[in-house]
C-alpha positions in Angstrom: -9.3 8.4 -22.6 -8.6 11.3 -20.5 -5.9 13.8 -20.7 -4.8 16.0 -17.7 -2.3 18.9 -18.2 -1.7 20.7 -14.8 0.9 23.2 -16.0 2.6 23.3 -12.6 6.2 23.8 -13.7 6.6 27.6 -13.6 7.1 28.0 -9.9 3.9 30.0 -9.3 0.4 29.1 -8.5 -0.8 25.6 -9.8 -4.4 26.7 -10.0 -6.4 27.4 -13.1 -9.0 30.4 -12.0 -11.7 28.8 -13.8 -11.8 25.2 -12.6 -11.3 23.6 -9.3 -8.6 21.4 -8.4 -7.7 18.6 -5.9 -4.1 18.7 -4.4 -2.9 15.7 -2.9 -0.3 17.3 -0.3 2.2 15.1 1.5 2.8 16.0 5.2 5.8 14.7 7.5 5.7 11.5 9.0 7.5 12.5 12.0 10.2 15.2 11.4 8.3 18.7 10.7 11.4 19.8 8.8 10.3 17.3 6.0 7.5 19.6 4.9 8.2 21.3 1.7 8.2 24.9 0.6 5.4 23.9 -2.0 3.4 21.9 0.5 3.2 24.9 2.8 2.3 27.4 -0.2 -0.5 25.0 -1.4 -2.0 24.6 2.0 -2.0 28.5 2.4 -3.6 29.2 -1.0 -6.3 26.5 -1.0 -9.8 27.5 -0.3 -9.9 24.7 2.1 -8.1 21.7 3.5 -9.6 18.3 3.7 -8.1 16.4 6.6 -8.4 12.9 8.0 -8.1 13.9 11.5 -8.6 17.7 11.9 -7.4 17.9 15.4 -4.0 16.4 14.1 -3.8 18.6 11.0 -4.6 21.7 13.1 -1.2 21.1 15.1 0.6 21.1 11.7 -1.1 24.2 10.4 -0.5 26.2 13.5 3.3 25.2 13.4 3.5 26.6 9.8 1.2 29.6 10.4 -1.3 28.4 8.0 -4.9 29.6 8.7 -6.9 27.8 5.7 -10.2 26.7 6.5 -10.4 22.8 7.6 -13.1 20.1 6.8 -13.3 16.8 7.6 -12.8 13.9 5.2 -12.3 10.3 6.6 -13.2 6.7 6.1 -16.5 7.0 8.0 -17.8 10.2 6.3 -16.3 10.0 2.9 -19.8 8.8 1.3 -21.3 12.2 2.1 -18.2 14.3 2.2 -16.7 13.2 -1.1 -19.4 14.0 -3.4 -19.6 17.4 -1.6 -16.1 18.2 -2.0 -16.4 17.1 -5.6 -19.3 19.5 -6.1 -17.3 22.5 -4.7 -14.4 21.8 -6.9 -16.5 21.2 -10.1 -19.2 23.7 -9.6 -17.7 26.3 -7.8 -14.3 26.1 -8.9 -12.6 25.8 -5.4 -9.2 24.5 -4.8 -8.9 21.8 -2.2 -5.8 20.3 -0.6 -6.3 16.9 0.8 -4.0 15.5 3.4 -3.7 12.5 5.6 -2.4 12.3 9.3 1.0 11.8 8.0 2.8 11.2 4.7 1.1 10.8 1.2 -2.5 11.0 1.1 -4.2 8.2 -0.9 -1.7 5.4 0.2 -3.9 3.3 2.7 -6.3 5.8 3.4 -9.7 7.2 1.9 -8.0 9.9 0.0 -7.7 7.4 -2.9 -11.6 7.4 -3.1 -11.8 11.2 -3.5 -9.0 11.3 -6.0 -10.9 8.6 -8.1 -14.1 10.9 -8.0 -12.4 13.8 -8.9 -10.7 12.5 -12.0 -13.8 11.0 -13.1 -15.4 14.3 -13.0 -12.4 15.9 -15.0 -11.0 17.7 -12.0 -7.2 18.1 -12.1 -5.8 16.0 -9.3 -2.2 17.3 -8.6 0.3 15.6 -6.5 2.3 17.6 -4.0 5.2 15.0 -3.3 7.0 14.5 0.1 7.6 11.9 3.0 6.4 8.5 2.7 6.9 5.7 5.5 7.0 2.8 2.8 9.7 4.3 0.7 11.8 5.5 3.4 11.9 2.3 5.0 12.7 0.5 1.8 15.6 2.7 0.5 17.2 2.4 4.1 16.6 -1.6 4.4 19.6 -2.9 2.6 17.1 -4.9 0.5 16.6 -4.9 -3.2 14.8 -1.7 -4.4 14.7 -2.4 -8.1 11.2 -4.1 -8.0 9.0 -3.9 -5.1 5.2 -4.3 -4.1 3.4 -2.1 -1.5 1.1 -4.5 0.5 0.0 -2.1 3.4 -1.7 -3.6 6.3 -1.8 -7.2 6.3 -5.3 -9.0 7.0 -6.1 -9.3 10.7 -7.9 -12.6 10.8 -5.5 -15.5 11.0 -7.2 -17.5 8.0 -7.1 -14.4 5.9 -3.6 -13.6 6.7 -2.3 -17.2 5.9 -4.2 -17.0 2.3 -2.4 -13.6 1.8 1.1 -14.8 2.6 0.5 -18.2 0.5 -0.5 -15.8 -2.4 2.9 -14.0 -1.8 5.0 -16.9 -1.2 6.6 -16.9 -4.6 6.7 -13.0 -5.2 10.1 -12.4 -6.4 10.0 -8.6 -5.6 10.6 -6.9 -2.0 7.5 -6.6 -0.2 6.4 -3.6 1.7 3.8 -3.8 4.9 2.6 -1.5 7.5 2.1 -2.8 10.7 1.1 -1.7 14.5 3.4 -2.5 17.5 0.6 -4.8 18.8 0.7 -7.0 15.8 4.2 -7.0 14.4 5.3 -10.2 16.3 2.2 -12.2 15.2 2.5 -11.0 11.4 6.4 -12.1 11.5 5.5 -15.5 13.0 2.9 -16.1 10.5 5.3 -15.3 7.8 7.9 -17.2 9.5 5.4 -20.3 9.0 4.3 -19.4 5.3 7.9 -18.6 4.2 10.4 -20.0 6.4 12.3 -18.2 9.2 15.2 -17.5 7.3 13.7 -15.0 5.1 15.3 -11.7 5.3 13.5 -8.6 6.7 13.9 -5.2 7.9 11.8 -3.7 10.8 11.8 0.3 10.5 9.9 1.9 13.1 9.5 5.6 14.3 10.9 6.8 10.9 12.2 10.3 11.0 11.4 10.4 14.8 13.6 10.8 17.7 13.7 7.1 18.3 14.1 5.9 14.6 15.3 2.3 14.5 16.0 -0.2 11.9 16.4 -3.9 12.6 17.8 -6.1 9.9 18.1 -9.8 9.8 16.2 -13.0 9.4 12.7 -13.4 10.5 13.8 -15.5 13.3 16.6 -13.1 14.3 13.9 -10.3 14.5 11.8 -12.2 16.4 14.6 -12.6 19.0 15.2 -9.0 19.0 11.4 -8.1 19.7 11.3 -10.6 22.6 13.9 -8.5 24.3 13.1 -5.2 23.1 9.2 -4.8 23.2 7.7 -3.3 20.1 7.1 0.6 20.1 5.8 2.7 17.5 4.4 2.1 14.0 6.4 -0.2 11.6 7.1 -0.7 8.2 8.1 -4.2 7.7 10.3 -4.7 4.5 10.7 -8.5 3.2 12.7 -9.8 0.7 11.3 -11.6 -2.3 11.4 -15.4 -3.0 14.6 -16.9 -4.4 14.5 -18.7 -7.6 14.6 -22.0 -5.8 11.6 -20.8 -3.6 9.7 -19.7 -6.7 10.2 -23.3 -8.5 9.3 -25.1 -5.2 6.1 -23.0 -4.8 5.1 -23.4 -8.4 5.7 -27.2 -8.1 3.9 -27.9 -5.0 0.6 -26.2 -5.2 -1.2 -29.1 -7.1 0.7 -32.1 -5.2 -1.9 -32.6 -2.4 -4.7 -32.7 -5.2 -6.3 -35.7 -6.8 -6.3 -35.7 -10.7 -10.2 -35.0 -10.3 -9.4 -32.0 -8.1 -6.7 -30.8 -10.1 -9.0 -30.8 -13.2 -12.0 -29.2 -11.2 -9.4 -26.3 -10.2 -9.2 -25.3 -13.8 -12.7 -25.8 -14.3 -13.7 -23.6 -11.5 -11.3 -20.9 -13.2 -13.6 -21.0 -16.3 -11.6 -23.5 -18.4 -13.8 -26.1 -20.5 -13.5 -29.7 -19.2 -10.9 -30.5 -22.1 -8.8 -27.5 -21.6 -8.5 -28.2 -17.7 -7.4 -31.8 -18.5 -4.9 -30.4 -20.8 -3.5 -27.9 -18.3 -3.5 -30.7 -15.6 -1.5 -33.1 -17.8 1.1 -30.2 -18.5 1.4 -29.6 -14.8 2.1 -33.1 -14.1 4.3 -34.0 -17.2 1.4 -36.5 -18.5 -0.4 -36.8 -21.8 -3.9 -35.4 -22.1 -4.9 -39.2 -22.8 -3.2 -40.2 -19.6 -5.4 -38.0 -17.6 -8.5 -38.8 -19.4 -8.0 -42.6 -19.1 -7.3 -42.0 -15.4 -10.6 -40.1 -14.8 -12.8 -42.7 -16.6 
């Protein structure tokens, strides 16, 4: 077990002078006024800033008059850059601030890998909270916020997308997706095929920016809207969870197309013994274990 105590609550520097530290610093998702005082201070005090796109981050630093050294850390160089950044923190005591292009680092970006490496080495990993597109979309969606699951970007391949949507079909919680303007209609159409066109959704685009927009309605209604108003900007797609009736239907339906032998084989493929697989099959179908056994002879 590992316990990290950061002692960040005194309003002064968060950094221990003897050990390195990794700050996960949130940056604005559009409106620069969403940058926090603490984030500006940390970026100024850090020994270096690891950025997903140094050109994009340099614009942000220029706006806030921050002159800290920038280094590159992204999906394509993380295998080499990550261990070196960890070495600098562990062996030389550097304070490194990690930022993504927008919002919270480590959410749908390679920052999660660096945070994992640092934590494994006993380096303090300190969040500096701020703007986040998924949660901003959720709280303004009008859909339930008590339970939700962040999915991120849906699979691009049609077969993989269909399998993922089938997996989520009976999920009772609100679902949060990211989607590009080029794929939002295809993703909605696939959701309509898998879950029905009457499932309620909210399309949140260009959050905190000049043309921020929320479109609320059923999948069918949102598709009609997009047919008239062509998709623009990055989207957060918020989808209501399955109703109790939908969950019961999904639970009842998964095995209906299977023969008894296929039903038993399904459980055996998950590691159950033949005996336990027949017992579970009998339970699913409201039969006795002897009925299943006799039918398979």
